[in-house]
Structures are given as structure tokens and as C-alpha cells.
N, C-alpha and C positions, 0 to 999 in steps of 0.2 A: 504493499499500499504506499509506504514511504517513497519507494522507487517510482511508483506511478505519479505521486504528487510532485516529486522532484522533476520528473519528465515533463509534467504539465507546466510547471513553473518555467522550466527551460524553454518550452515551446512558446509560451506567452512572451518571454523576453525576446526570443528570436523574432516573433511575429511583430512585437512592438518596435523592435529595431528596424525591421524591414519596412514597417508602415512609416516610421520616422524618416527613413532614407527615401522612400517613394514620395512622401509629402514634400521633402525638401527639394527633390528633383522636379516635382510637379510645379512647385512655386517658381523655381528658376526658369522652367519652360514657359510658364504663363507670363513671367516678366519679360522674357526675350521675345515672345511671339504674341503679345496681347492683341495687337492689331489684326494678325492673321486669324486668331481664334474668333474674334468678334465677327470678322468677315465671313468665316466658315459658318457660324451660327446663323447669320442673316441670310446667306445664300441657301443654306440647307432647309431653312423654314419654308422656302418656296417650292422645294422639289416635289413634295406630295401634291401640293396645289396645282402645279403645272401638269402633272400626270392627268389629273381630272379635267383640266381646261385646255389641254393641248389641241383638242379638235377644233377649238375656236381660234387657235393661233396659226396652225400650219396647214389647214385645209385649203386646197387650191380653189380659186374662183370657179363658179359654175358657168355653164354656157350662156346663162342669161345675160352675162356681161361681155360676151365675146365682141359685140360690135364696138363697145367703148374701148376695149383693149386694142382693137385694130386701129382705132383712131389715134392712139398715143398712150403711153404709160405714164401714170402720175405717181411720183415717189415723194414722200416727205421725209426729211431728215429731222428727227426729233428725239429729244430727251429732256426731261424736266431739269436735269442738272446742267448748269452753265459751265462754260470752259472746257468742254470735252471734244471740241473740234467739229461742231455741226456746220458752222458757216464755212470753214476751210474745206470740209468735205463737199458741201454744196458747190462751192466755186470750182474746185479742181475736178470733181467727178463730172460736173456739167461740161466744162471745157474739154476734158478728156473724151467725153462722148461726142462732142462736136468735132474734135480731131479725128475721130473714127468715122466721120461722115454722117453723124446723126443730127437731126434738127432738134434743138434743145432750147427750152425756155425756163429760166430761173425765176422764182417768185419769192420776194422778201416779205415774209409775214411777221417779222419782228419789229416792234416799234422803235428799237434801237437803230434800225437801218444798218446793221453790221454787214449784211450781204451787199447792200448798195455801195457802201464805202469800200469794201474789199475789192470791188470791181472798178474802183477809181472815181466814183461819183461822189465828190465831196459835198458836205452840207446837205444831206438828204432832206433835212427839215425845211429847206427852202425850195424844194422841187414842187412844181405845180401839179403834175399828173403822177399819182402813185396808186398803190393798192388800196389806200384808204378811199380815193376818189371812185375807184371801181366799186367797192362795197357800198359807198354812199349811193351811187347810181342805182344799185340793186335794192337798197333799203327804201328808196323813194322812186319806184319805177313809173313809167307813163302808163303801162298796162296794169290792170287790177289783178293781182295775184292773191289767192287766199287758200287756206286750209289744204286739203289733199290735192288740190289742183296746182299747187306751188311748183312741183317738179315737172308736170306735164305740159303746162302752158309755155309758149315761147317768151323769152325775156324781151324787154323793150329795146328799141333801136338805140336809145340813150346809153344803155349798158354797153353795147357793141362799140359805139363811138368812143366811150370812155376807155375801154380796154385798148383799142387801137392807139389812142393818144398816149396811154401809159407805157406802152412797150418801147424799150430802148434797145438799139442794136449795138452790141459790144464788139470791139475790134478783134476779139479772140474767137468770134464765131458763134456766140450765144446771144439770145434775147433776154431781156430782164424787165420784169415788172417791179419797180423799186417800192420800198417801204420806208416809213418815217414815223415820227412821234404821234401823228394823227391817228395812227391805228390804235393807240391806247384809248382814245375817246370813242372810236368806233366799237371797240370791245365792250365798253360800258353800254352803248346804245343797243347792242345786240340782245341784251338780257331780256328785254321786253318784247322782242320780235317773235312772230310765229315762224316755225321752221328755221330758226336762227342758225342751226348747225349746217344748213345746206347753202349758205350765202356764197362761199367760195367755190363750192362744187358747181353751182349754176353759172358762175362767171367763167370758170375754166372750160365749161362745155362750149363756150363761144369760140375758143381757140384750139380746142383739143385736136381737131383734125389737121392742124397746121404743123404739128410737132411730133416727133418720135418719142421724146421724153419731156415731161414737165416736172421739174424738181422744186419743192417747196422747202425753204429754210424756216424752221419754226423757232418761236421764242422759247427761252428756258422756263417754261411754266406749263401747267395743265389747264390754262384758261380757255376761253371760248375760241380764240384764234387758233390754238393748237387742235381743239376738237374739230374745228372747221377743216383744218388741213388733213386730219385723219379721216374725216367723213368724205373728203374729196379724192382721197388717194386709193390707188390699187395696192400699194405696199408701203411699208415704213422701214427705213434704215435707222438703226439706233447706234450712234457712236458712244462708246464707253471707254473712259480712260482706265488704265490698269492701276487703280487706286481704290482705297476702301470706301470713301464717300460716294463717288460715281457709281460703283458696283452696288452699293446699298440702294441708291435711288432707282436702280434699274427695276427692282421689285415692284415699286408703286407704279412706275410707268407701264410695265407689262400688264398690271391689273386694269389700267385705264384703256390700253389697246383692246383688251378682251371685252370690256364693257362697251366700247365703241362698236366692235364687231357684232356683239349680241343685239344691240339696240338700234344702231344707226347705219352701219356699213358692213353688210354681211360678206362682201368680197375682200375686205381688208385683210392683208396677211403681213407677216414680218419677213421682209426680204433677207434680213440678217443682222446680227449684232456685229458691229465693226469695232475692233479693238484699236483705239487711236492714241497718239502721243505715247507710244510704248517705248520704255527705256529698258531694254533687255539686259543691261549691264547690272541691274540690281536684282537680288534674289526675291525681294518684296514684290516687284512687278511680275516675276515669274510665278510666285505663289498665287497671286491674285488671278492671273490668267488661267492657271491650272484649276482653280476653284470655280471660275466662270464656266470653263469647259465641263467640269464635273457636274455642276448643278444644272446648267441650261443646255449643254451640248446634245443631250439625247432628245430634247423636245423642240429646240429652236435652232434654226440655222445660224452658224457663226462663220463669217467670212474667213477664208484661209488667209487672205491678205491682212497684214497688220500695219497700220500707218506708224512709222517710227517718229520718235520725238526729234525735232530739229529746229534750230533757230531760223533756218532758212524759210520755213513755213510761216513763221510770225513776220518775218521781213517782207515776204511777198504780200501778205495782207495789208501791211502798213504802206506798201508802195502801190497798192491798188491794181495788182496784176496777179496772174495765176503762178503757181510754182513752176509751171512749164516755161514761162517767160523769164522767171527770176533765176531758176536753177534747174534747167532741163535735164541735166545729167546726174542730178543728185538722187539720193535714196528715196526721198519723199515723192518725187516725180515718178520714179519707177514704181513705187507702191501704188500710187493712184492709177497708173496705167494697168497694173495687175487687177486692181479693184474693178476698173472699167470692164476689163475682160470677163470678170466674174458676173457682173451685172448683165452684160450683153449675152454672154454664153449660157447663162443659167436657164433662160427661157421661161423664167418665173414671172 
């Protein structure tokens, strides 16, 4: 009996010692990898939810929309997180598509006018014809539109004239409908309108057959302008920086996309998650990328192309030109060419 008690005490001491060692090691691991652990928890929380909702995310458009797809594909570049490369992607993807022989129109739906300035049009707040004017023309049409007839009846000639006036022809081969601070006021006015989610969609229909691709640069929020862009689009590209906060914000944005698909735009799908501003020199970035693939890769397309971090990209935006004019042989230009091939070749 004494031997049994002695053996039990020894076992407890060994167990306590092992527990203490494990506890100390765990504390050190948590201290060293706190950001990665938090990121893992955030991303894994969405995994089960995506399995249930994946049908709403990756289902291909039905044949009911074949005519609109033949007229031109509408893609919005969106993420509620700012500073992840939405505008840079819109500019360079659009111009790369134009270089590939495609007819491209870019739409700046951000009140900050970042896309407009990135293409060299300074002081967008002083421009006379912008997207705000287009939406105003639709909010106060000459023809009477109401209720369920909103999408079926033709829009007024005033809207067509306003769109034509707003389109700018850029020297790098793309057209642009600029945006400015007036869009902030338009977004407030949208709240009380009937069928407010379809204002941008109806406007785009007037020019859709003139382009192969229409790309919308969205503001960093989930407001009515972003909802309009999602409602008007065939697909959404989601730029995500390989960092904790942008990856965390991805969860909420995906929920918004699924709600829009369920209630407003049944043909909307995710073209892909685009990893942008990637600095592969750091283990932290590699860990975040691995977690994004682990959590979303089975349910949502992730572009094989990763846009590397480069000061050249920021310089090109400040200069009002694309990366192809600023640094045509650089790694960022090569990456956007590869992304363009994925967008064209996917057939999605």
C-alpha cells in the first residue's frame, strides 16, 4: 500500500511538472504568435458558415442572364477595409484588359475620387459631369418609373445624355466615369427612394453593350453605393492585404455579398479573392496567406496571382498613370498582366 501511495505521489509530481512545462511553453507560444492565433480564430469561425452558404457564393449564373453577359461583364472591386489596393487594382486591371484588346470602362463610385485622381484627373470635386450627375438624372427622370415597373421601363433620354457627357476617354485606352464628393450627398438621398439598390444597374444598362468589361471601384464601406455596385455586377473581386485586420474584415464583407445574392442579385458571384500588397519576405505574411487558403480556399476562388508590395505602385498612383507606364518591366506590372490572363481565361 505504501508503495502504491509512493507511486501515486511520484506520478502526480511528474504530471504537475509536465503541466508546468507545457503551461510555460504555451505562454511563450501565445506571446510570440498572438496575432496569428487571433487571426486563426477569426478565420476558422467562418469555415462552418461558409460550408452552409457556399451555394450562394460560387454558383454560376443561370441562363436567364446570358444576354446581359454577352453585352459586357460588370465587375466591382470591393472590400469594406480601406488601403488594400482596390483602386490600384481597378486602374491596372482595367488598363491591362485594354492592352489585351478589350473595350473597358472604369466607374469611380467612391466619393473620395481616388480612381479619378489615379488616372491623372486632378481636383475631381471641381468636375462638372460625374457619376453623381448620372445618378441624379436617374433619381429625377423625365419618365415616370415606379414599383415593379422600375427595371422593365426604359430610362429617360436625360439619363443617356448625362452618361455620355460623363464618360472621359483616357490616353491609356480606357474610358472613365469619374466620381467626386457629391456622391456622399447622393448616397444620403438614396435612402428614401424606391428600388434604390438598382440605380447604378439601370445606368450601366445604357452603356453595357459598348464595352467588354465595366469595372467599378467601390468605396471602403458597406453603404448604399457599395450595395448598388454589387447589385449591378456579375462578379466581385475582393482585394485582401496579407495582414490581420484586412483578413478579419473579409468575414463581414462575405456575409454582405451573400445577403446581396439572396435578396437583390441572384447572378452575383465572387470572381476571386486577390492577395495584394504581399510582402513574402516576412513569415507573418506567409502565415496569414496560409490561413486564408485554409479557411476560404475550399469554398471560394483565390487568384493564383499575388500582387507584391512595391513603392512603384504608389508612385504610379501619385503620378496619375498606370504601373505599365510608370514601371512596365517591374514585378507589379508583371503580376497585373498575370491577373488579367486569369480574368480573361477563366470564362467566369
